[in-house]
N, C-alpha and C positions, 0 to 999 in steps of 0.2 A: 128749646132747649140752647141752640146756638145763639141767639141774641142776650140770651141771660147771661149765659157764660162768658161773652164779651161783656156787656154789661158789670158782670161783676168783677171781672179782671178792668175797666176803667173807672167804676169804684174802689175798687185797691188804690188805683193812680193819683185819687184825686187829691192826696195831703201832700202830694210831691209839687213842687213851685212848679210851673210851667209856663208857657204861655203861645199867641198865635198870632201866625204871619201870612201873609195874603201872599201867592202868586200868581203872575199873568201867565195867560196862555203862552205854553211853550219853555217856559222858565226852569230852570235845575235846581232840583230840590237838593242832588247831590250830584255826582259824578262816579264813577266807578275809580274805584281804587283810594277813594278818600277815606279818611279815618271815620270810624262810628262814631259820633259823638253824641246824637240825639235820638230820642223815639218818637216817631210821627204817626200822628194820628188825622185821618179826611175827615173835618167838618162840612165842606160842601166842596163841590167841583170832584175831580179826578187827578188819580196821580199813578201815573205807567211806570214799572220798573223795565227798562230795556235791558238787553243784553245785544249791543252791536257787535256785527260780524266783519270780517276785513275788509268784505265787497262795499259795505256802506249800508246792507239791509239791516232791519230791524227787528228781533222780537221781542215780543212784549211777554214777559213772567209774571205779573200780574197787572191789574186795570182795579185800583184802590178806590172805591167810591166811599160814599156819607158815610161814619161809622167804621171805619177799615185804618190797620193798623197797616204800615208802610213798609215793607224792608221788614218784616217782623224778626224773621231767623238772624238778621244781624244784630241784632243784640248779641247774639254769642261770638262776633267774628270782630276782628281788630279795624278791618276795612270793608265798604263794600264793594261784591260782586257783580255790581250792574250799575245803569244808573236810572234816576228816578227824575222824572217830567211831569210837570203840570200839562195835563190837558184841558184847558179852559181854563178861564180863571177861578183859583182853588186857592180857600182857607184851611189850611193846617193847626192843629196844637201840637206844640214841642216839649217832650220834655229831656230832661238831665239825663244820657245814658246810662251814667253813674251811680244817680239815684233810681232809677227804674231796676237796675241790677243789681243793687243791694237789698231790694224791697223783694223781687224774685228770690234773693236768697235768703232772706231772714223770716219770709212772711208765706205758711204754708198756705195759705187759702189765696196769695196771688200767685205763687205758683203752680197750683192746680189750675187755678184758671188760666194762667198764662199756657200752660200744657196742654190743655183743652184747646185755647184756640189755634196754638198749632197744630195740631192733630185734626183740626177742622181742615186748615190750610192745607197740609198734605192730603186729605181725602182730596178737595179740591184741585189740585195739583196732579194727583193719578186722573180725577175726569177727564181733566184736559188733554191731559196725554193718552190716556184710551179714544177720545176723540179724534184725535189728530193720526192716531194710528190705522184709523177707518180708512179703505180705500176709494170711496164711492162720497160726492159731495154730499147725495144724498142721505146715505149714512151720518155722513157727518152732522148732516143738520137736523135727520130726524133725534142725535142722540144729544144735540144741544136742546132741541126744544123737550123732550124729555125733561132734561134735566132744569129748563126753567118755567117747568109747568106749562108749558103749551105759549106761553107769551112771550108775541116776538115785539121787538121794540119797532118806535113810527119809522114810516120809509126814510127819512134823514138819519139814520143811525145803525141803518143794516150793514154797511161796512165794519160798523165794530164785530157786527156777527162774523162775517168774514175772516175777521181777525183771531174772535175767538178758535173758529174750527179750522185755522189755520189753510184758509184758498183763496185765491184771487175775489176784489169784489165782481167782477165782473163773473167767475165761476158760479160764485150765489146768485146772482141775480138772477142768470141762465137757470139757475133751478129752480129759482123761485117764480119763474115764467112760466115752467114746464107745471108748475102746481097751482096757476092762476094766482097767485097772491102780486107778482108787480105789475102794480097797474099804475 
């Protein structure tokens, strides 16, 4: 159902003029406070939405991978409330915000598909917040595993799970070692 709704929204976008652009690892897609002028979909790679703290720490608000919209709520804003950075070589499809906004306001099918997409993103954000509210690393990891149907990434990507559950990589590795998974 989720894929169907996303595909439906992207199908609605197909008549709108668009282009693709490739970003190198670490390249800025947009900066916090930039005006919102485009809508982005990840075709290949990953984009991370970052909120940078005064002390230099970064908080990942979204990890958009292939098929995902980047900062989709920004479609309803004048400026971005965070920064977006490519995490590895990344290719994006880019539509003009004005045309996407016009489509959503004029086409009820597109509006419903966009609303369904936003609802799914709200559920995901709430789940992330729930996981982050758990006190123990073991509880956070268990919740993350349930969310991902028990599938854990390859060893070189474990640090991404640590970011997802808001713990240090070392804390996650200790928990995995307790479970006999850190080999």
